[in-house]
N, C-alpha and C positions, 0 to 999 in steps of 0.2 A: 541552277547555274550558281557556280562559286563567285564570291567577290572579286577573285583572281580572273575568271571568265570575263565577268563584266567589264572589269578594267581592259582587259585585252581587247574585247570587244569595242569598246569605246574608242580606243587609239586606233582600231584597225579602220574605224569609219573614217579617219582621215584620209583625202586622196592620196598623199604622199607616203602613207604606211599601210601596213595590213600585218596579219598575226602569222608566225612560223609556230605552230603548236601554241603554248601559252606566251611565247615571246611576241613583243612588238619590233617589227623590222620595216626598213625601208621597203616600198613596193617593189622597187626595181632590182633588190636582192633574193626575193623569194624564189623566183624561178631557180637560181644556181643554189640555193639552199636546199631546195626539194630534190632538184637533179642529184646533188652530193647524197642524200639519202638513198635514192632508187640506184644511184650506182653502186652503193655500199650493199644493198640487200638483194640486187638483182640475181645473183648465182644461186642463192638460197629462199627465193621468193616463192617458189612453189611449195617447197617443203614445210617453209613456215606457215603459209596459208593451211596447209591440212593440217599441222599441229596447233596452229590457233583457234581453228573453227572446229575441231575434231571431224574434219572433212565435210562440215556442213555447207562450207563456201560453194561446194559442187551443185547441191540441191538448191541454193538460192540462183546460182547461175543458170541452171536447168529451167528453173521456174522463169525466169526473165526470157529466155529461149522460147517457151511454150506462150507466155504473154505477149510476144512480139507479133505472132500471126505472120511470121516470115513464110513466103512461099518459094517455089523454085524459079530460077530466072531474074530474082530480085537483087539490088544491089544495097549492100550493107556497109555501114562505117561503124567499125568498132574502136571507139576513140578511147584513149588513155588504155589501150587494149593489153599493154604489158605483154605477158609471157603467152597471152593467145587463147586462154580457155574458152571464151566466148566465141572467139573467131573460128576455133576448130569446129564446134557446135553449128555455127552458122554456115561454115563452108560445106557440110554434109548437106543442110537443108536447101541452100540454094542451088546446088548441084552445078553441072558443068554449064549450063547456060547463065548462071548467076554470078556475082562477084562481090567478094568480101574484102575490104581493105583495113589492115590493122594499123591504127594510127597511135604514135605515142611520142611524147617530146622528149622521153629519154631513150638515148641511144643503146645503153646497155639493156634495159630491158626490151627492146625492140630486137635486140638481136639473140638474146636468150627465147623469145617469141619466135624468131625465124628459125633458129636451130630446132625447136620442139616441133613445130608444125611440120616441118622437112622431114624428120625423124619418123612422124607420123604418116607421112606421104600425102599430105596436104600441101600440094604446090599449084596444081592448075588455074584455081580460081581465086587465089590469095594474092594481093599486093601490099606492100610494105611502105609506110609514110611516116617520116619524122615530121610531126607537126604540133603547133600550139594550139590548145583548142579554144583560145580567145582570138584566133584570126586563122581559120582554117583555110588552107589552099586549094579549095575545090570550088567549081562553079556554082552558082545558085542553082536549086531544084535539082540536087545531083543525086540523092539518097531516098530509097524507100523507107530505109530503118536506120535509124542511129541509136546505140548504146553507149553508155559510158559507165563503167563498173567500178567502184571504189577508186576513182579519179578525180571527180568533182571538187573534193574537199582539197585537194592540194592546188586547184587553179588559183592564182592570184585574183584576178576579177572574173568572179562566176557570172555575174550578170553579162557581161562582154561574151563569155563561153556559150551561155545559153542563147544569145542573140545570132552568135557564128553559127551554132547548130542549127537554129529555126531558119537562116539563110540558106544553107545546103540542102535542107530536107526538102523533098519534092511536095507539092499540095497532096494532101491525102496521107502522107507519111506519117511516122510516128516516132517519138523518142523515148526512150526507157533509160532512166537512170537508177541504177542499183548503188546504193551507198549505205554506209553505217548512219545509224539515226539515233533518235531517243527512246529508250526503254518506256513502255507504256506504263510499268508498275514500279513504284517504289521500291520494293524488296530486291526486284531484279536489276535496278539501277545500282544499288549498294552493291550487290555481288559483282556486278560488270565492273564497277569502279576498282574493287578489290583486285579482281583478276587483271583488270587493264594496267593498272600502275604498281602492282606488286609483283605479279608472275610475268607478264609478256615482257619488260625489260630483261628479266633473268632469262627467259627462253631465248631471247634474241642473243644474248651474250653466250649463252651455251651452244646453241645452233648455228648462229651467223657470225659469232665474235663480234657483235655490235648491240650493245643495249642503248645507245643514245637513239639510234634510228628508230627503234621499236618504243620508245619513250615518245618521241615526235609522233609517231603514227597514232598512239593513244592519245595525246592531245590533241591532233588535228581533228580526231572524231569528236571531242567535246567541243570544238570550235565550229563545227558545221552547223549549218541552220536545222532546225527541227523540221518536220513533217510539213506541216503548216506553213512555214515560212518558205521552204523550198518550192512548195506547190504553187504559192503565191509569186515567186520569182520566175517560174516557168511561164504563168500567165502574163507577166509583164513582159516577157521577152516575145509574147506573141502567141503561145500556144494554147489550144482549146481542149475542152473536155479533159483536164488534167484530173489525176487521181492519184491515190497512193495506196500501197497494200503492205501492212506492217508484216515483217517475217521474224520469227524466233522473238517474239515479244516487244517488237520496235527496235530491238538491236540494229537490225537492218530494214530497210524500207525499200519498196520498188516502186519510182515514180513514173507515170505515164503522162504522155501529152501529143496532141496531133497539131498538123499543121493543115489549116483548110484555106 
């Protein structure tokens, strides 16, 4: 972690402030700032995901589905589900007797997801809810499985969000958090930094005409808790048998936890 990161983290510990990338902002402002980022990138989000990860994000998401243990007839919450990649995979797995709710705080992302999933013919077992992860509008013990992929780092109060997920998960249910994390090798970390801060904003400018949003995305990844810290946060929220699996050298990690 750089001195800049450490300073931002220290400031973010103040209850009235948080980090937006490397910047320190009022906690009350972060939701709107993140919203502006995703309003801006929504239309090109899927294209940029394929370019940024060379398509590997699809393998990360399929691995998440395989680790979910999802079965026909179950009820799944795809939180911060954006354009619906996981929702599409879950929809096919739970079948006509199951249900998948695609929830996202950002209306633009949710609309792109709706259009994409309807174009795929996936309409019968999918519902859409605009929701804040910190205060989910669902009853206690509602879902067999909850996933949040590449969304937790954008949440203002991650601890509140994890507690909210725990509340709406059924006893015996599981949470899967797929998120960018900390590379396990120093050489990979250095290469990743060059890619993130030199190439990624340029790609954002050329493809989405928005370099600043992708600069924020790179910074938000660096400010996200590392693997062991997030594991502890899940345990503090009540999850049991927590674990994580590093993917692509720790650039991404899949965390799992259960509610008993």
